[in-house]
N, C-alpha and C positions, 0 to 999 in steps of 0.2 A: 825320569826326570825332576827339575825343579819349578816347582810353579811359580810363577809371575808374581813379579813382588807386586803391593796396592799402584802402586807410580802406574804401572806397564797393564796396570787390570785397559780396557776399554770403559768408557762409561757407558750404560744403557740407556736405552729412550725408547720412549712410548710413540705405538705410531701417529697420534698427536697430541700440540703441547697441548698442555692446559688456557689456554688465547689464541688454539683453534677449535676448545670441544666452546668455544663461549659463542662467538659468532656464528659455528657451527647453531645450537641450539636460541641465538637470533631472529636465522634465517625463520627457524624451523617456527618459531614462535609471531615471527610476521605473518608465515603461511597461514597455519595456523585460525589467527585473526583478519582475513581477508575472508577464512572458506568461510567461516559466521559470515562473514559481513556480506553478502555472498548470498551465502545460503539462506539470513530476514531482507536480503532487497525480493527473496520470492514470497509470490503466495502459499499457506500452508493451512490448517484447516485446526483447529481449534475449539475443542467446549468452555465455555463460561460459564461459572453462575455468578447471579443474581439474587442479594435479598427486597424481600416483596415488601412493601413499609406502604398499607392502605391509610387512606387517610377517618377519617371518625369516621367508626357508626351511629346513624343518628339512637336518640339514645331512647327512643320506640320500637324502636329491632331490635331484637335480640339472635346470632347464628343460631343455629339448630349444631352443624358441624365445624367442626376446625374448618380453617383455612391455609391451603398449602406454606411455606414459609418463604420459598427459595425455586427460581427458574431458573432453565439451562437446556443454555442456547450451544447447537454448531454453529461455529463461523468461521468464514475462510476467507483468509484478508488476510493482509502483506507482515510477514514476520515481522516487523519492527513493530508494528503500534500490539500483533498480540504478545508478544516480549514485555512489552510495557505494562496494557493490561491486567497480566499473569501475574507484575510485578508490584499490581500497585491497589487501595485496597477493596473488600470487596461494594464491589457496586449497590448502591441499594432502590430497585422500582418503584417508581408515584405509583400505587392505585387510586384510582380517586373514584367511588362508588360510594361516595354521599347523597348521589341526586338518586342513581339504579334503586334502591328504595319505593318499591309503592306500597300507597295502605288494599288493604284486601288480595294482595298477592302474593308468593309464598315462595318464589327465589326468579334467580336471573342469570345470567352465563357470560363472562370473560371469555368472550369467542377469541379461536387462532389472531383474528387479525389485527382484536385490539394489542395482545402480547405484544405481536411484532409489533408493531407500530413502536412502542415501550418500551421492547429494548435498543430499537434503530435509533433511538433518541438518544443513545445510552453506547452507540458505538462509531470507528471513523466514516466517512461514506466512500474510504473501499473496501467495506464492509461487505458479506452477501450473508446471509440467515442456513445457513443447512437446514438448522431441522429444531422445534422449540418444545419443552418439554417442561411441564403436564403445556397439549394444544388449546388448553377448554379450562372454565374452575368455576363449577358452577359455585354459588353462592343462595344453601337453603338458608332461610329467619321466618320467623315469626313476629307478631304484630303483641305486643306487651299492650299491656292495661293499665292509664293514672293515674293522678291520685296527688293533690295538696296537698302537706300536711305541717304544722308546725312547729316551730324543732323549738326544741325542750333541752336546754343546758340542764348537766349534770356534773360532778363532785361539791368540792369543799371553798371555802370562800369565806376564810378569815378578815379580820380590822383589826389594827395599833393600835392604845389605850389613844381614850377623847377619839374614837374616829368612830363615823360611818357613814351610810350608803345618801349619797345627795339625790339620788334615785334611782330608778328599777335600772338591771341590769338590759342592755340594749344588745341583738340581734343583728347580724347584718350579711346574709337573709332571715327572718325572721318566721320566714317559710321557703319553704321544696317544692317542686316539684315533684315527687316520688316513681317509678316505673320500678317494673315488675307480676308476677305472674297474680289471677285478682283475686286465687285463695290470701293469699298472704299481705297484699294492699288489706281485706275488707279483713283485718285484725289487725289494722293500725290503723292510732287519733295523734299518734305522735313521732312523728323519728329525734332522737337521740341526740346531744354531741355524748366523744369519749369523755372522759374523765376528766376534770379540771379543776387540778386543788393546787388553789395561792394562799395565800397566807400575811399575814400582820401588814398590809396594804397598808398605804398609811398616803396614797395619794388617788385617779383619775390614772385607772391604766385602762390601757388597749392594748388587746392581744386577741389570737385566733385559735382556736381550734377544730377537733375533722369532727366529721358526721360519726356518728355509729353505725353499723351497716352489713344488716342480714346477708343473705345468702340471697341470688338472688335480687336484689334491692336494686336499680340504679338510679341514684339522686342527680335532679340535674348540677349542682354543684355539690366537694369531696369538707371542701370547707367553710368555716363562720365569725364572721370577725365577731368579737366579745367589745365593746365598756362596762363596765364600771366604773361609775360614778362612785367615789368616795370625796371627802371634805374631815374635816375636826365640825363638832355637832357642844353645843350648852345644852345646858338643867333651864329651861325657862316653867314659868307657874302660871297652869289659869285657873279662876271660877267656875265649876261646873252645876249645874241647877239637875236635880237626882228628879229624875223622875220615873216611876210605874208605872207597868209592860201586866200585861194578860187582868185587869181589871174586872168585873163584873161590873155593868152598865149599872147608874145609884150608889158605886161608890170611891174615893177618889183617899187617894195617901197622902198621907203628912208626915213627914222626915222633921227630925232635929239631929245636929241644922239642914237647913232645905238644900243650904249645896256645898259644896265638897274642896277642894283644894288635890285639883291632878298636876303632879309633877310628867314632866316627859324628856326626852333628850329629844336636842333637830338640829339636823346643818347649818351652821354659822349662812350659810345664807339665804335658808328657809323661815327665818327663825322667827320677822316680823308677818311671814303669808299663811302661817298658821296660829291657828289660836278657838276660843274652847266649843266654833264655833263645829269642829271636826274635831270631834268628841261627845259618846256619850255614855251618861252615867245614873246606871235604870236599876232599880228593883223588882223581880220579881213573880208580882205574886200568887205563882202557880207553890214560888220556894217560901215567896213565909206560912203559906200554911201550915206547906209542912215541918217548924222551923218552933214556930207559933209563940216563942216567945219576949217578942215590941222590942227585940235588935235584929240586923239581917246589916250582914257584905254585902256594897256596893260591889255593880260589876261596870268594867269599863271598856269600848270597847273603840274602837277606832278602824276606819280604810282606809284612813293617810298612813303611806307607808313608808311615810319622814321621820311616821313616831313612834320612836323609842322607849322602852324601859317605862313602863306608865307605870306609877303610882296616886294610890286618892291618898288624901287626911284631911278627914277620919275614912278606916277602913270601913270601917265601922259606924251603921248611928238608929236611933232607935223612933220606930216608930207607929199612929199608928192608924185604924180606917176612918174617916166619916166618911158620909151622906152628902152625894151630893147632893139630892133633892132636888135630880131633872128623871 
């Protein structure tokens, strides 16, 4: 028998056309969506985890044990509500425990009722809490001693040429309340800042630095504002009389010359207020007895922090001792 020619072959057909398959899949999807919507409209049970956010613990207390960081609630609710909560970011529960610490007490307890009330505020009105874990949270704490300590700046501060400090460096606060074990606080006279290193300052500078914290020590603040007053300086020269110190009764000092010129640097804003009364030039009787050569180098002292780079001219003077007749 001869094979059929291509023109006489029958066309082969699938049971369904592409169009019919697409229509079928469309209705399947519709059915699936309706089934999901129906299921979500019913009540379901699910576990929801909440992150606990504790309020700040008063500085005078420290925790003995670490506290739970999460609460897990088994909740019954409409499926839609549960789904949206699962899809959203993890909720945080604000646990306000600030006012629960009591002096001379060692612990307090957050009971199941307290935890349920906090969780309920995060849920829909249709939700029912089946179970809460943990059921209660016990907070164990100890009371710390405290001490007021002055703040001391550490580091290195250098100035640009022809500049000086126009006043004392100011710290705000200048002292802080520090909490911690008595054995540690008893050894502390200051609380120091971390190293603050500034160079080539040519103007008043405002900055911040943090405190250097010891183990188990908590300060009332961790940051300190620093004011560094800086200005240009000029040279000033004044005449200051030479005085003698540690002289025995009945003996007095006579120097040649009787006065010396003292030059020093001072900030422009303080030029007029600084004078010879802020300087002391003297010879020490005990030191003069050791050298005993009729000449001695004068010593210049000042308590004024605005004065720097002090020089006396002449630096060495001649002297004699005279009886005072008293």
